[in-house]
N, C-alpha and C positions, 0 to 999 in steps of 0.2 A: 759756666753760668747756670746750666741746668742743675748741677749739683747743689748750688746755693738755694734754689727753690725747695728742694727736698730737705736740706739742713734747716732752713728757716721754719719749716713745718714739722720738724722731727717729733715735737710733742703730740702731734695728731696721730702718729703711727700706732696702730692697734691691730688686733685680729679677733676672729670669732672663736667660740669654744671649739668648733670643729677644726678651725685653723690651727689651734694650739696642738691638738692631738696629731694632726697631719704633719706639722713641722717637726714635732718631737720624733715621730716615727721616721720621717724622711732623713733627718740629720742625726738621729740617735743622741739627742741632747735631753737632759732632764731639767735644766735650768729654765728660768723665765724666758720664753721664746721671744717675747716682744723686746725685752732688754738685750737679748742676744742679737737680734736683728738690728736694733738701733745702734749697737756697738759696731756692727759691720758697716752701717751707713756712715758713722763717724770716723771709721778707720781710713786714714789718708791713702792706704794702699788699695782701697776698693775702687773698682771701676763702676761708675754710676752713669746710667743713661736712661733717657725716656724714649720709648717706642710706642706710639699710639696712646692707648689709655693707661699704660702701665710704666712704672719705674722698674728698672732692673739693676740689681746690685750684685756684682761678682767680686768675690774675695777668695783667693785660693781656689779650692775645689767646690765652693758653695755659690749658688745663685739664688737670690731672693727676688720675688716678684711682689710689688706693692702697687695697688690701684692708685693712679695719679689724682683722682678726684676725692676719694674718701680716705686715702692713706691707710687702707686695710691691707695687711700682709695677706696675700692670697696663698702663696706657697713658698717654700724654700726647699731646695734639694741639692744633692751633690752632683757635680758635673764631671764627666769624663774629660780628662786632658788628652788632647790629640798630640802626642809627642812628636810625630812627624811634622805636623803643622807648626808646632812650637819651635822645633829645630830649624825649619825653613825661615820662620820669622827672625830667629836669633841670627842666622847667617845673613839675612837681608839687612838687618839693622847694624850689624857689626862692620859693614863695609862702607 
């Protein structure tokens, strides 16, 4: 249900000039960062959840933070994958 709210308002997603340079630096991308982030929101493999005043989008090793009121992309960065935790979850769900 939450995911739908963000998808309905995807046209509102934007960032600031400083946000563009921060996201490019953090992710190492040169393309349009707003479109890049929107594509992650649209990707069915993305985990999307709202916590407090922000939306969080996780896709692979990328985590994007979007303000839930203004739809401003605050930041995006790579996340470290805890392989021990991942293996524990895989074992748990395989039984």
